N, C-alpha and C positions, 0 to 999 in steps of 0.2 A: 504494500500500500504506500508507494513513494509519494512524496508531496513536492510541490514546487519550492525551490529554495527561496528563502526570504532575504533578498539582498540588503535589506535595511537592518538585519540583525545577524552579524557574522557568527555570534555565539550559537544562535539557533541553527544556522546552516551547518556548522561543524558538528553540533550535537546530533543532528539527523543522520550523519554519515557513520556507517559501521566502521570504516577504516580509522576514524578518529578515536574509536573505542578499542582499538587493538584487534579488529577482525581483518582477515585477509580472504578475498574471494578466490577460490581455487576451482580447478576443473580437471576432469579426465575426459579425453576425447577418443572416440573409436571411429575413424574414417573407414569407408568401404575400400578395401585394398584391391589394387590392380596388380596381379602377380607379376613380378619382375618388370614393372613399368614405372620407373622412378618419376618420370615427368607427370604422369597422371596422378601418382600418389602425392607428389608435391602440390599439385593443384587442389587435391582433396583436402590435404592438411591445411593449405592456405584458406580454403573456404571455411573449414571448421574453426580456424584461428580467428577469422573475421566474425564469425557467429559468436565465439566466446568473448571477443573484445566488445561486441555489441551488448553483451550481458554483464560487462564490467569485470570480467575475469582477470585477475592479476597474474595467475600462474596456471598454465595448461600442460598436462602430461599426456603424450601420445604413446601408442604401443611400441614395443620392441621392433626394430628394423622396419618401421612404418614407411620409410622412403623406398625400400626395395621389395618389401614383403618378406615374411619370415620363412615360409615353407617353400623355398625355391632350391634347397639342397646345393648341388655343385655349381649352380648358376652364380652363387656368391663368389666363385673363383674366376669369373669371366671379367676381363678388363673392360669390355664394352658395357657391362652392367655397372661396374664400379665407377667408370667415367660418367655414365648417365646419372648415378647417384650424386656425384660431385656437381654436375650441371644443375640437377634438380634442387640441390641444397642451395646453390648460389641464387637460383631463381626464387626459392622460398624466402631467402633472406631479404631479397628485394621486395617481394610481394607483401611481406609482413613488417617492413621497416617502420611504417607509420603507426603500427599498433602498439598499445602500451602493455599488451599481454606478453609475458615471458613464456617461451615455448620450450618444451623438452621433446626432441624428435629422435626417433630411433633410426640409425643408419650404419651400414658397414663401411668402415673407413680404413685406408691403407696408411701404414706408418712403418718406416724402417724395414721394409720388406716383409711386413706381417699385416694380417687383416684382423681388425678388431670389431667386435659387436659393441656399438657405442650409443651413449645418450649425448646428443648435441644440444647445448643450451643456447638459445637465440633470444636476443632482446634488442629492439630498436635498430635493426639492421646490423647488429654485431654478433659474432660468435663469442660468447662469454667463456666457453670452455667445452671440453669434450671428456666424458667419463667412460672408460672402457668397462665392459662387463668383467667382474672379478672371477666368477666361478662358471665354468662351462660344463653343462650337463653332457655326459657321454654314457648314458645308460638307458635301458628300455627303448623308447622311440626317439631319443635324442642322440645326435652325433656331432655336436658343435665343434669338438676338437678336430674334426676333419677339415673345418674351414677357418676357424678363428684361433687367435692367440689369446690366452687369458690375461686379463688386466691385473690380476693379483701378482705382485712381484715387480710390476713396472716401476722403474726408479722414480722417486718423487721429483717434482720440479720440472717435469718434461713439457714439451710443446708439440703441436702438430700443425702441419700446413694444410689447411682445409678451406675450400671455397675462395682461394686466392688470398688468404691471410693466415697469419700465425696466431694460434690460440693455445691457451693452457691445456695440457693433456695429462690425465692420470686419475687415480682413485683417491688422490689427496686434495680434492677440490670441494670447497663450500662456496655458495653464492649468496651474496648479501646486498640488499638494497641499501643505498646510502641515504635515502630520504624517506624511508618508511620503517619505523621501529619494529624489530623482531622478525622482519621478513628475511629469514636465513633458511636456505634449503640445501638438501643433499640429494644426489641421484644415484640409484643403483638399477641393475637390469635383471629382471625375471629371477633366474636361479639364485641370484645373490641372496634373496631373503628366504630361500629354502636351506641355506647354509646354517651350520650350528652357530656361527657368529657372523650375522649379516654385516656387510660394510656399513649399513645405515646405523648400526649400533654405535660404532665409533664416530660416525657423522653426528649423531645426536649428542654424544658425550663431548664432542668438540664445539657444540653450540647450535646445530641445526634444529629448528623447531618444526620444519616441514620436510618429510621424507618422501621421496618420489620413486616409484617403480614403473619402469617401462617394460612391459611383459608381452610375450606371445602366449605361452602356456596353453597347449591344446586342452580341450575339455574332455573329461571322463566322468562317469557316474560318481558323484560325491566330491569331485574336485572343487567345485564352487564353494562348498562349505569349508573345505580345507583352506582355500584362499582367504575366506572370511576369518577363519581362526588365526591364520598367520598375520593378517593385517591388524586385527584387533589386538593380538598379543604384542606385536611389535610396537604399535602405537601406544599401548598401555605401558609396557616396560620402559620405553624410551620417553614417555610423557611428551608425545609429539603428535602431529597430524601425519597420517599416512595416506598417500594418493596412489592408487593402483589402476593401471589401464592395460587390458589384455587385448590381443589381436582378435578380430572378428570376421565379419562377412568379407568374402573376396579372397581370403587365404586359401591356398590349394588344399583340397580334401583328398589328395592321393591316398594318404594313409592315416590322416588325423582329421579332427573336426575342431571348430573354434566357436566360442560363444560371445566374445567381446565384452567380458565382464569388466565394468568400471565401478569403482567405489572410493569413498572418501571417509576415513575414520579420524576421529579426534580423541586422543587417549584411547579408552576402550569403547567409545561410542560411535556407532555407524551414523553418519550424517546424511549420506545420500548414496544411492547406487543406481545404475542404469538398467535398461532393458537388455536382457541377454538374448542371443540368437536373432537379433534384429537385422533386417536387410537394409536398414537406413542408417546413416551416420548417427552416432550417439554422443551427446554432450551431457555430462553430469557436473552439476555446479553446487557448491556449498560455501558458506562463510565459516572459516575455522577461526577459533578464538585464540590467537597467539598470546594475548595477555594472560589468559587463564593458564596456558601451558607454561609460560615463563614463571608465573607466580607459584604454580604447583612444583616446578623444579626447585624454586627457592626454598620451599618449605619441606623438601624431601632430601635430607642429608645423604641418604643412600645413593642418590643420583651423583652427587659430588664424589662420594667415596668410590663409586664405580669408575669415575673418570680418573681419580687418583690412582686406583689400582691398575688402570690401563696406561699409566704414565702421562696422564693429561693429553689425550689425542689432539687437542687444539694446537699443540706445538708442532704437530706433524701435518697439519692441513694448511693449504693456501686458501685465503679468503679472496674471492673474486668479487670486487665491489662494482656496482653498476647503478646509474641513476634510473629510478623508476617513474618519477614524476606522478605520484598518486593523485587521484581526484577525490576531493572531500565533498561529496554531494549525497543527497538522499537517494540511494539505490536500493532501498529496502534491506531486509535481512534474510539471507537464504540459508536457513538452518532450522531444524526443529527447536522451538523455544518452549520448553515445558512451563506451563503455568504453576504447576505444583512440583518443584524440583525434588522434594522429599518423597513424592508419590509417582511411580512410573505410569506412563500413558498406556503402554502395551498391556492388554488384558491378562496375558499369560504372566508377564513380569509382575503385574499388580498382585496376582494371586500368589506368586512365589514370594514376593517381598513381604506381603502381609503375613503369610505363613511364617517366614523367618523372623519378622519383627515380633510377632506374637510369641513365638517359641523362645526367642531371646529373653523376653520379659518373664515368661513362665519359668524358664530354666534358672534365671538369675534369682527370682523370688523364691523358688524352691530351695536353691542352695543357701540363701540367707535364712530361710525358715528352719532348715535343718541345723544350721550353725547357731541358732538362738535357743537359750534354755527353755523358753516357754513353749506351749503347744497350741497357742491360739494366735489369730491375726485380728487386729482391730482396724476398722476402716470407717470413715465418715462418708455417708452416701447422701448427696444433695439432689440427685436426679439430673445432674449435668453430665457433660461428656467425660470429663477426666475421672471423676469418682466411679462412673459407670464402667469405664475401661479397666481401672484398677481392680474393681470388684470381679469382673469376669476373668481377669488374669489370675486373681486369687482363687477363684472357683476351679480353674484348670489345675492349679497347683494341688489343691485338695484331691482332685480326681487322679492326678499322677501318683500321688503318695498313698492313695487308698484310704484317705481320711474322709470323714463325713464333712459336707460343706458347712455344717453347723460349727466347724472349727473357725469359721469366719464370724467375728462379732461385729455386726454392722449396725451403726446408729445413724439415723437422720436427726438433724438438730435444727428445727425451724427457728428463724429469727424474725425480726420486725418486718422483713420484706419477702419472706418465703411465699412463693405462689402455691396455690392449691394443686395446680397441675404438676409442678415439679415434685412436690411432696408426695402426691399420689404415684408418680412414676418411680420415686425412690422406694416407696413401700412395695409397689408391685414388683420391682426388680429384686429387692431383697428376698421377698417371698418366693419368686420364681427360681432364683438361684439356690435357695435352700439354706441361706445364712441364718444364724441366730440374730434376729432383728429386734431393734429397740428404738425408742424415740426419747430425746431429751429436749425439752423446750428451754432454749437458752435465754428467753426474754426476761424472766424474773432476775436471773443472775446479772444480765446485762444492765437492767434498770438499776439494780443495786450498785453496780460498779459506777455507772454514770452519775447516780445520786451521790456516791462517795466522792466523786471528782467534781461535784457541783457543775455538771454539764447542763447546758440549757434544756436539753431534751428531757431531763428529769423533772422539769417544770412545764412539761407539755409544749415546749417551743419546738417547731419543726426545723431543728438544726441538724442536718445530716452531713456532718463534716467527716474528715478522715478518722477522727477519734471515734465517732459514732460507728463507722464501718469496722475499724480494727478491734474495738471492744468485742464485737460479735465474732470476728474471725479468730481472735485470740482465745476466746472462751471455748470455741469449738475444738481447737487444738488442745487446749488445756484439759478439757474433759476426756479427749481421746487418750492422751498420755496417762492420765490418772486411771482411766478404765483399764488401760493396758497393765499398769502396776497392779491393780486390784485382781485382774483375771489371769495373770501370768501370760501376757501376750506382748506383741510388739506392733507399733503403729505403721501402717502402710501409707506412704505419702501419695497424694493424687496429682500434685502440680506437674505441669508438662514443660517441655523445652521452650515453647513459645512464650509462656508466662515468665520463665526465668530470663529469657532474652530481654523482655520488656520491663522486667521488675514488677510485673503485675501479680504480686503475692505479698502477704503480710510477713514481715521479717521476724524470725526468732520464735515468737509465740503464736504464729499463724500458720497458713498453709505452706509457707516456705520450709517448715520443719517437720521431720518425721524420723522414724527409725530406719526406714528404707524407702527411697524415692523411686518407685518402680517406673514412673512415667517420665522421669527427668530427661531421658534421651529421646523422647518422642514428641514431635511438634504437633500442634493442634490439628493441622490439616491431615496429617497421617493418622492421628487418633480417630478422626471421623471415618476415614477409609478402613481402618482396622475394625471398627465396630460394624460398618457395612459388610465387610468381608466375613465377620463371624456369623452374620445373618445369612448372607448369600451362600456360604460354604457349609451351613448347617452345623456349626459348632455347638449350638444349644437347640432346645426344642422350639417348636413353632410359636408357642405362647411367649417364651422369652424373646424370640426374634421380633415379635410384634411390639413388645415393650421397648426393646432397643431401637427399633425404627421410630417409635414415638419420641424417644429421647433425642434422636438425631434431628428431629423436626422442631425442637424447642429452641427458642432464642437463647443465645449465649449471654448469661447474666450472672454477676456475683450474688444477686439478690440480697444486698445489704441495705439498700435505700428504698423506702416505699415508693410505689408508683405515684406519678404526679397527678395533677387534676385532670390531665388528658387521658389518664389510665395507662400510659406507657410505662413499662417496667424499665429498670436500670439496664442499659445496654452496654456491654463491654466494648463491642466493636465501634460504637459511636464515640467512645472515649479514647481508645488507643489505636483505632483503625482496623480495617478488615484483617482477620488472621491470614487469609490467603495472600494478601500483599506482604504482611509482616514476615510470614514464613519464606516468601520469595526473597525479600531483603536479607533475612537472616542467613539463608543458604549461601548466597553469593558473597556476603560479607564475611561470614565465619569460615566457610570452606576454602575460599580462594583469596579473600582480601581484595576483592575487586573495588575500584574507586567508585564513589557515590554516583557520579554522572553516568558511568557505564551501567551500574545497577538500574538506574532510572531508565536508561535507553532500552535495556533488555526487558524490564518490566512493562514498559510502554508497548513494545512489540508483542509481548506475551498476552497482555490483558486488554488491549484497545478494541478488539473485535471478538465478541463472543461466538460469532459464527465461523471464525477461522481456527484452524489447527485442530488438534486432537484433545479430547477430554478423557480423564480416567474413567474406567468402567464403573458402572453403577452410580454415576454422578447425576442427580436429579436435574431435569431441565430448569427448574426454578432457581437452582443454585449456580447456574452458568452465567456469571456476571461479567461485565466489562467496565473499564475505568478510563477516563480521559487523562491526559498528561498532567493537568493541574492537580487532579485528585491524587494521582500516584506520587507526584512531587511533594505534596502536602504531607502525606503519611510517611514518605521516606525521610523527610527532614525530622519529623517527630520520632521516628524509629532511631535515627542516628543519635539524637539527643538522649533518648532513654537508654539505648544500648551502651553507648560509650561514656556517658557522664553520670547518670543518676542511679543505675541499678547494679553496678558491679559488686558493691559491698554485699548484696544479697547472694550473688553467685559464689563469692569467696567462701561462704559458710554453708553451702548446700550439703545435705546428707549424701551418703553413698547411693548409687543407682546405676543401672547398666547403660552403656552407650549402645545405641540401636542402629543408627544410620551413618553411612559414610559422609553425610553432610556435616557431621560433627556433634559434639556435646559441649556442655558449658561447665563441667566439673573443674575446679581449680587444681585437681590432681591429674587432669588429662589434657583435653584438646585446647582449652582456653585459659590463659593466665594473663591477668592484666591488673594494674593498680586500681584500687577503689576510689582514689581521689583524682582520677583523670578528668580532662575536659573533652568535649566533642568538637572543639573549635576547628581543628584541622580538617575533619570530615565535612563539617557544615560549610566551611570556607571553600573547600574543593567543590562541593555541590553548587554553591552559588556562583563560583567562577566559571564552571564548565557546563552548566545546564541552564537553559533559558527560563526566565520567569514566565510561567504559563498563564 
């Protein structure tokens, strides 16, 4: 959904550009091959390059030997063909000189009386360098050593005369744009990434964030899945983007067949893939997040340790720098942008992740229960999402240990603003689960405490300040701890990761405290999907499933302040912002340390159109919301203030609880360590400087 640039506001223009936020638009191309016809192949590659440039592609990877065709056997050793390749390459350089897209083209090239299977890097009418294939397959249906010399072992620092010019040659080349941050790439050819130690591994350790593979790779049953596995694993281990382009239609099918598989991975995530077995040229395009990859490497000491163990390969690579002249304009964002980064979009992955998240919590609570002297668990049940989820986790623990669910001592504790529906849901759930259920009305004790403090509410004045709220929250926790003392039990915390991030919990004597915080690693958005999953997967009987569904449909509220004259109850999200936005902000801030303007940019693309993109399974239509830029910016600014300035002291003192998601946790003993007296100024200033006032 690109928009016209606003020439009156350069901040807004730059903000709308994905490149300004560290994204690089990359592509894989599969032209239709003309076997042993370099001139026609050069024209087909030029056509595909123009198409890619029209879509704003910065880097395009073509298949192995795409100028000559791969499956031409001994024709590779014919001078007429090789001279035709040289002429076609010269023409291709001329035809693409005006394009800003960097091309990686496969070609057989002669050097020092040898023939090499090469990746030729072209940009703006120049040959930036030539990378020979390191490892030549000579088994099963491949006989490349019959024609080519291996690039492995070629002396470093070499050059090659190609297309009428001298260019760097060797496996020691990295290519780096001198005017676009983090645009550093490495090239390898087909078999290279089937090797035990692919050349791209050292390329990544030397600093390349984009790894490119020009491949032929005939297709066999199951081989496409193997390629996916290799691309995903290499991108994941190297913390890099991996671009793979395989030969397709037009290659000789004398003895093999070709599917033209093209795919783009970022870390372990598949961003895009093309249509296989197509008779038409294929172009696969995606925006890879170079900033994310760089930040992930920074926070992964193992990556540097591996580079050190390899003798820091950067010292053995030549960096070929080139001007890229990037365009900073709104060209959209070409990548899957998950609205719920803690929740997978794919239905199968959602089922698997929900199963694992639930089992992590159950296993963790089971272990803590067995390590505790008592034989009971105490939990406060409000009828809200968090206590509901903690209760069903506790119920599963009882089932696993062969204990009656009456080992769970569940109390609902109505206060001054408790609604009849939530109280009814709490009672219905406690009974359905089979817990030993009880009720303690905290209002008399709260009135006494407020009276002792000479709070205006004790004189019937409608003053509902933070003291009024926290007296109730504190009493509930105090009762739970004393009940645990009395009954030989321990208190299960119900607060979740989202509340800890925002400081939306009462410190010390309130819901921030427990004996074990079983939900502390689970964000609010994931808790909602976990509860939906327990219903959809039949974890409990139908009657319990109906109660859980009713709880999911209830407004999120702390129920500490009575409804106003308009009858509206206290709404958590109207105070701190929608949890779906806050969880989005939290993931990208906590997991990667992304700058605020970039988080805003990604949230805008994820949330601005409810009709676009993929929603998680079982997501009700009524909850499929969208937000404009101004709304997202408002809540991001408030999130930054709460997260970085006002709530760290609560996170510094949170109880034990299991980490659940790769998105991170906030335990001071684990993922997140920060001073409690910090300010949010640096983050707020960054947002105001780099993002437009909407």
